[in-house]
C-alpha positions as CSV (number, residue, x, y, z in Angstrom):
1,M,-52.5,11.9,-49.9
2,T,-56.1,11.4,-49.3
3,Q,-58.3,9.9,-51.9
4,D,-60.7,12.8,-51.6
5,M,-58.0,15.2,-52.9
6,F,-57.8,13.2,-56.2
7,L,-61.6,13.7,-56.6
8,H,-61.2,17.4,-56.3
9,P,-62.7,19.0,-59.5
10,K,-59.6,21.1,-60.2
11,V,-57.4,18.0,-60.0
12,L,-59.7,16.0,-62.3
13,D,-59.8,18.8,-64.8
14,Y,-56.1,19.5,-64.7
15,Q,-54.8,19.6,-68.3
16,G,-51.1,18.9,-67.7
17,D,-49.3,15.7,-67.0
18,K,-50.9,14.3,-63.8
19,Y,-47.8,12.1,-63.1
20,Q,-45.7,15.3,-63.2
21,L,-48.3,17.0,-61.0
22,I,-47.9,14.3,-58.3
23,R,-44.1,14.5,-58.5
24,L,-44.1,18.3,-58.1
25,A,-46.6,18.1,-55.2
26,M,-44.5,15.5,-53.4
27,R,-41.3,17.5,-54.0
28,W,-42.8,20.7,-52.7
29,G,-44.3,19.0,-49.7
30,R,-40.9,17.5,-48.8
31,T,-39.3,20.9,-49.3
32,L,-41.8,22.5,-46.9
33,K,-41.3,19.7,-44.4
34,A,-37.5,20.1,-44.6
35,R,-38.0,23.8,-43.8
36,G,-39.4,22.8,-40.5
37,T,-43.2,22.9,-41.0
38,P,-44.8,21.0,-38.2
39,E,-47.7,19.6,-40.2
40,P,-47.6,16.0,-41.4
41,L,-46.1,15.3,-44.8
42,A,-49.5,14.1,-46.2
43,S,-51.3,17.3,-45.5
44,L,-48.4,19.3,-46.9
45,V,-48.6,17.3,-50.2
46,D,-52.3,17.9,-50.3
47,K,-51.9,21.6,-49.9
48,S,-49.1,21.6,-52.5
49,L,-51.3,19.8,-55.0
50,I,-54.0,22.4,-54.7
51,E,-51.6,25.3,-54.9
52,I,-50.2,23.8,-58.2
53,V,-53.6,23.1,-59.7
54,E,-54.9,26.5,-58.8
55,G,-51.8,28.2,-60.4
56,R,-50.5,29.8,-57.2
57,L,-47.3,27.7,-57.6
58,T,-45.7,27.0,-60.9
59,M,-43.4,24.1,-62.0
60,E,-40.5,26.5,-62.4
61,E,-40.9,27.7,-58.8
62,V,-40.8,24.2,-57.5
63,L,-37.9,23.1,-59.6
64,A,-35.9,26.3,-58.8
65,V,-35.7,25.2,-55.1
66,P,-33.1,22.5,-54.6
67,A,-34.5,19.1,-53.7
68,P,-34.3,18.5,-49.9
69,V,-31.6,16.1,-48.9
70,I,-32.9,13.0,-47.2
71,V,-30.5,11.9,-44.5
72,E,-30.9,8.3,-43.4
73,A,-30.4,7.7,-39.7
74,E,-27.5,5.5,-38.7
75,E,-28.4,2.0,-37.7
76,T,-27.9,1.4,-34.0
77,P,-27.6,-2.1,-32.6
78,D,-30.4,-3.4,-30.6
79,V,-28.0,-4.4,-27.8
80,A,-25.1,-2.2,-27.0
81,S,-22.1,-3.9,-25.3
82,V,-20.5,-2.0,-22.5
83,V,-17.5,-4.3,-22.3
84,D,-14.8,-3.7,-24.8
85,D,-11.3,-5.2,-24.6
86,G,-9.9,-2.8,-27.2
87,P,-7.7,0.2,-26.7
88,G,-9.2,2.8,-24.5
89,S,-11.7,0.5,-22.9
90,R,-12.7,1.1,-19.3
91,T,-13.9,-1.1,-16.6
92,L,-17.2,-0.6,-14.8
93,P,-17.4,0.0,-11.1
94,P,-18.7,-2.9,-9.0
95,D,-22.4,-3.2,-8.4
96,D,-23.8,-2.1,-5.1
97,E,-25.6,-5.4,-4.7
98,E,-22.3,-7.2,-4.0
99,E,-21.6,-4.8,-1.1
100,T,-25.1,-5.3,0.4
101,D,-24.7,-9.1,0.2
102,K,-21.5,-8.9,2.2
103,K,-23.2,-6.9,4.9
104,K,-26.0,-9.4,5.2
105,T,-23.6,-12.3,5.7
106,K,-22.0,-10.9,8.8
107,K,-22.6,-12.9,11.9
108,K,-23.8,-11.4,15.1
109,K,-21.8,-11.9,18.2
């Protein structure tokens, strides 16, 4: 969130729990992002904050929508090994460089 958004007069004059306000804005921003909105999350949270403060979006509406599920990406190793001696492993074809080296070593008659 931008710091200018916290200085918005409607946010400063908000009579409810400001901690709850931030939590609702974050949740609604994540929900919009999960729905496929192309905007960055920070701008979605800012828009959500203003919508809640202006009364266009209520706490009940935000809480009625299930929280988006955050799926963590699987960790992939930095180096992937091609060689595996386990069951179902396969061997790689020879490099082309070996064949070109053999051609270069032929002697002329």
